[in-house]
TIMI-913829 format. One line per 3 residues: their letters; for each residue x negated, y, z negated of C-alpha. Coordinates in steps of 0.001 Angstrom, whole numbers, plus 524288, in hexadecimal, padded with zeros to 5 digits. Each point is the difference from the previous one (the first is absolute). Layout:
REM TIMI-913829
A	X,Y,Z | ...
//
This chain:
REM TIMI-913829
MTR	80022,7FFDF,7FFE3 | 7FA99,80D54,803D3 | 7FDEF,8099E,7F4D8
RAP	807A9,80C9A,8014E | 7F837,80CA8,7FFFE | 8013B,80776,7F367
SAA	808FE,80BB8,7FFAD | 7F887,80C74,801FD | 80A49,8088C,7F983
PKK	7FAC7,8068D,7F362 | 8057E,7F9ED,7F392 | 7FFDD,8056C,7F25E
DEA	7F8B4,7F901,7F589 | 80941,8006A,7F44D | 7F547,7FD1F,7F66A
TGT	7F79B,80BAC,8035F | 809D8,808D1,806B2 | 7F733,8013E,80C01
WRF	8022C,7FBD6,80E39 | 7F8CD,7F5A9,807EC | 800A5,7F926,80D18
VVD	7FB4A,7F419,806EF | 7FE13,80079,80E5F | 7FC4B,7F5F5,80A3F
LGQ	7F4A4,8043B,80880 | 80046,7F50D,809D4 | 7F4CF,7F6EC,803D0
GAD	7F233,803ED,7FDF9 | 7F439,7FC94,808A3 | 7FDDA,7F3AE,7F86A
GKR	80E08,7FB6C,8030A | 80489,8017B,7F1D5 | 80C1E,807A6,7FC56
RQA	7FD4C,80D0B,7F913 | 80840,80698,7F5C5 | 7FE23,80CCA,7F849
TRR	8055F,802DE,7F2AE | 7FFE4,80DA1,7FA57 | 804D5,803C3,7F23B
GFP	8012A,80B3F,7F6E3 | 8071E,80A50,80851 | 807A7,809B7,7F788
TKK	80B54,80162,809A9 | 8063F,7F811,80B14 | 7FC33,80AD6,80973
AAQ	7F1AF,7FF56,7FC7D | 80024,7F116,80204 | 8070A,801B9,80D2B
EEL	7F612,809F1,80487 | 7F4E0,7F710,7FC40 | 806E0,7F4A1,806CE
DKL	80179,807E9,80CB8 | 7F1AB,80420,7FF06 | 7FBAC,7F1D9,7FE6D
RRS	807B9,7FBEC,80BF9 | 7FA08,80AD2,80801 | 7F253,7FBCB,7FB5D
VTT	802A9,7F24B,804AD | 8046E,8052E,80D21 | 7F402,80883,8019C
ATY	7F6CE,7F58E,7FAFD | 7FBD0,80756,7F3E0 | 80596,7F679,7F636
VPP	7F62E,7FB48,7F5F9 | 8016C,7F14D,7FDBB | 7FF45,7FB49,7F1F1
KRQ	7F2D6,7FB67,7FA8A | 7FD5C,7F8B5,7F3B7 | 7F7C0,80A87,7FA16
TLG	8031D,8043E,7F210 | 80049,80DBA,7FB44 | 7F458,7FD93,7F72D
DYL	7F7E0,7FA4C,80B14 | 8034A,80B2B,808E9 | 7FC51,80A21,7F5EC
TAD	7F38A,7FA5A,7FAE0 | 7FA7F,7F925,80C3E | 80498,80961,80AAF
WLP	8044E,80D2A,7FB32 | 7F684,80365,7F52B | 7F3D1,7FC8B,8081A
AVR	80561,807DC,80BB3 | 802A4,80C69,7F8A5 | 7F37F,7FFBC,7F79A
REL	7F847,80818,809B7 | 80A94,80A54,800BF | 801C1,80270,7F158
AAS	7F796,8067F,7F594 | 7F97C,7F57E,7F7BF | 807C9,8036B,7F3D3
TWE	80CBA,7FFD8,80789 | 7FD53,7F2E0,8060E | 7FC3B,7FA35,7F309
SYD	80CF3,8053D,7FA35 | 80786,7F982,80B46 | 7F909,7F355,7FE32
RNI	801BC,7FFB6,7F114 | 80E94,802DA,800CE | 80274,7F626,80A79
RVH	7F88F,7F50B,7F8DA | 80509,80344,7F283 | 80E14,8032B,802FE
VVP	80470,7FC53,80DB4 | 7F9B1,7F2CD,80289 | 803AA,7F951,7F305
RIG	80E6E,80409,80120 | 803E9,8002C,80E7A | 7F35C,7FBC9,806E8
GVQ	80563,7F27F,80350 | 80B73,80529,807DA | 7FE62,7FEFC,80E7E
LQQ	7FCBE,80D30,805F3 | 80BB8,7FFE8,8091F | 808FF,7FCA2,7F4F6
VDG	7FCE8,80C2A,7F7EE | 80B7A,8095B,8003A | 804E6,80C22,7F959
ALL	80781,7F882,7F58B | 7F443,7F7C8,7FC35 | 7F742,80C1C,7FEDE
TRF	80A61,80730,7F82B | 80030,7F496,7F630 | 7F165,7FFA9,7FFB9
YGD	7FF62,80E85,7FC5C | 80A1E,7FD77,7F59D | 7F824,7F4DD,7FA57
LLD	7F408,808A9,7FF1D | 807B5,80A95,7F90D | 804B6,7F5EC,7F652
SGR	7F45E,7F752,7FDA7 | 7F4CC,803A2,8090F | 7F5CD,803B1,7F609
KRG	7F4F3,7F668,7FED8 | 7F7C5,80612,7F508 | 80190,8099E,7F4E3
NQS	80976,801FA,7F508 | 80931,80991,8070D | 80D6B,7FC92,8051F
PGL	80067,7F367,80805 | 803A8,806DD,80C86 | 7F80F,8083B,80908
KAR	80269,80E7A,8016B | 808C0,80469,80B5B | 7F4D3,8078A,805C0
TVR	7F7D1,7F3BF,800C7 | 80AEF,7F7C9,80649 | 80251,80A83,80A46
YMH	7F158,7FFA2,8030A | 801C4,7F157,80202 | 80B00,8033F,8099A
TIL	7F6F0,8093A,80737 | 7F5AF,7F58E,8016C | 809CA,7F5AD,80509
SGA	8060F,80A25,80961 | 7F2BB,801FB,8063C | 7FD6F,7F17F,800DA
FDD	80D24,7FD35,80655 | 7FE0C,80B48,809AB | 7F406,7F93A,80499
AVR	806C8,7F2FE,80090 | 809ED,80620,80976 | 7F4F6,805FD,807ED
WQR	7F908,7F2DD,80070 | 80CD8,7F97F,8042F | 800F8,7F7BD,7F3CA
LIV	80D0F,80660,7FC85 | 80AB7,806E1,80784 | 8035C,809E2,7F586
NPA	7F9CF,804CB,7F374 | 8080F,7F9F1,7F4B0 | 7FAFB,80A77,7F6D6
TRA	808B1,80A05,806FA | 80BF6,7F829,7FB1C | 7FB02,7FF04,7F1C8
TPP	8034C,808AA,7F4C6 | 7F3C2,803FF,7F827 | 8001F,8096A,7F46A
SAG	803B4,80DA1,804E4 | 7F6A1,80B1F,80159 | 8061C,80680,7F486
ESK	7FDE1,7F3FD,7F744 | 7F21B,7FEA0,804CC | 7FB0D,80E26,7FE99
APE	7F367,801C3,7F8F7 | 800E5,803A3,7F196 | 7FE60,80E69,7FD37
MRT	7F1E4,803B6,7FEDB | 7FBE0,804F8,7F29D | 7F3D9,80881,7FF7D
WTG	7F81E,8063E,7F571 | 8006E,80E52,7FD18 | 7F419,808CB,80140
PQV	7FD73,7FF8A,7F14F | 80167,7F152,7FFC0 | 7F5B6,7FEA6,80AAA
RTF	7F71F,808FD,7F89C | 8015B,7F7E3,7F3C0 | 7FD45,7F38A,80777
LDL	7F389,8057A,8065D | 7FB7C,804F2,7F2BF | 801CE,7F27B,7FA10
CEG	7F822,7FA4B,80B50 | 7F47E,808B7,7FDC8 | 7F3AD,7F78D,7FF9E
DRY	806A6,7F416,805D7 | 7F973,7FA3D,80C04 | 80C54,801B5,807DB
APA	80289,80E27,7FB93 | 7FAD0,805E3,80CE0 | 808D5,7F734,8084B
FAF	80BD8,80303,7F77F | 7FD07,80E8E,80165 | 7FEF2,7FEBA,80EC8
LAL	80D1B,7F926,800B8 | 806B3,8099A,7F74C | 7FB14,80C0A,806B8
TGC	800BB,7FBC3,80E62 | 80C23,7F7AC,800BA | 7F8CB,7F531,80773
RRG	80500,7F1E0,7FF84 | 7F86C,7F666,7F793 | 7FAB1,7F89F,80C2A
ECL	7FBE6,80C6B,80687 | 7F870,8045B,7F408 | 7F924,7F31C,7FEB6
GLR	7FC63,80016,80E6E | 7F8CD,80D01,7FF41 | 7F14E,80013,80328
WSD	7F6C1,80AEF,7FDD0 | 7FF34,801DC,80EA6 | 80E89,80341,7FFFE
VDL	7FDF7,80B26,7F5EE | 7FB17,80DA4,80330 | 7FD71,80664,7F30D
PAG	7FAE5,80D24,8051D | 80C65,8011D,80830 | 80884,7FAA7,7F54D
TAA	80680,7F5AD,80898 | 801C5,7F130,80022 | 803DC,7F813,80C35
IRQ	808B1,7F3F3,7FE51 | 7FB3B,7F61A,809BF | 8022B,7F2A6,7F998
SVI	806B9,7F996,7F46F | 7FD7C,7F4EB,7F672 | 80B95,7F6CD,7FE80
PLT	801CA,7F3B3,7F781 | 80107,7F37E,807E0 | 7FF5B,7F16C,7FD03
KAS	7F23D,7FA6F,8003B | 7FC0D,7F6C4,80AF6 | 80061,7F4ED,7F63F
GKG	80E73,802C3,7FD7E | 7FD7F,8022E,7F189 | 7FFF1,80D7B,7FA55
REG	7FF5D,80D45,806B2 | 7F54F,80911,80426 | 7FEF3,80DCA,8052A
RIV	7FD59,80131,80EA9 | 7FD02,80BB8,807F6 | 80992,80323,80B40
ART	7F76E,8086A,808A9 | 80ADB,8085B,80626 | 80B5E,808AE,7FC66
KTD	80E34,7FE2F,80528 | 7FDAE,80AD8,80A66 | 7F1E2,7FB8F,80308
RAR	7FBCA,80DEC,7FC61 | 7F90E,8051B,7F41F | 808C4,80837,7F6BA
VIE	7F838,80AE6,7FA1C | 803EF,804D7,7F2AA | 7FB3A,80C57,7F8EA
LDA	7F956,7FEBF,7F26C | 8016F,809DA,7F55C | 7F3ED,80522,7F88A
ATV	801FB,7F6E4,7F457 | 800DC,7F402,808BB | 7F385,8043E,8073F
ATL	7F89D,801E2,7F353 | 80492,7F295,7FB00 | 7FB1C,7F994,80C77
RKW	7F2EE,806F7,7FF75 | 7FDFB,7FACE,7F288 | 80454,7F289,803AA
RRY	7F767,7FF9F,80C1D | 7F3FD,80168,7F797 | 803C7,7F393,7F964
RRP	80480,7F867,80C5C | 7F5CF,80516,809AA | 7FA8E,7F274,80388
RSS	80D17,7FB09,804F2 | 807FD,8042A,80C1E | 80D26,7FE2F,7F966
LWT	80508,809FD,7F610 | 805A2,7F662,7F6A0 | 7FE43,7F1E0,80429
RAT	7F641,7F67A,805C9 | 8020E,7FD07,80E4C | 80ADD,7F600,802A8
RTT	802D1,7F7D0,80B79 | 80530,80780,80B84 | 80C66,7FC5B,8077B
G	8049D,80553,80D18
//
């Protein structure tokens, strides 16, 4: 008896309240019958639009046949290595850590083409409820962290579409924490008198000059640590930011170390003016640090 082709009309999943469809795609080049199942659509109209798009893609030969690749394998074996050269070292390490710690253990075993908006939305909810791996804080991750995870996955799925592993990006149909929920906490800064008190207390400490430089220039920590004497012009009262020191995982995989990133985001030096007190502090500090090229630290391994 010949099996009937499944109905292509979208149907509502009463358990989730979302819409889905199963459509017959005819015979493939290998002679086997092909079907496509799509789930997680918020409305019948959205499901119908995707169904129509899928039919058109079959007609124009742009349909992506299913492969037995899991989401975890795609992310760790294909996507992370491919984007490594495009990202700053610290950004790539953050992507890698979040994928391996949070994504792979929870949904990494799902086939790539079975990932849909509903699954991702449940995943985000699980992270908000019980995503924390360490520490004594609440068991769930902060909304800002979960939205960052959504950003990572959105980029990965965009590339999957571009590489013809997927037809659509399932993250566009997911519901991550809103931008309002995920906004950064309000920054709390010291007053002028508080800064003065802190610097007075640091007097005589080996890090006092670096603390003073940070307080009086507004530099980032990594920019300050990356300064060399060749970047500083004391007679002119200026310092040029050309590189930074960032903490990254050691090659052994155990512990972290400071590494020099020998470039800025714009690939151009940013020159800052130094006040008389900072110049005087650096003159005094240079007499102590003269044998070394770096203002504050020993040279560290350089990354591109």
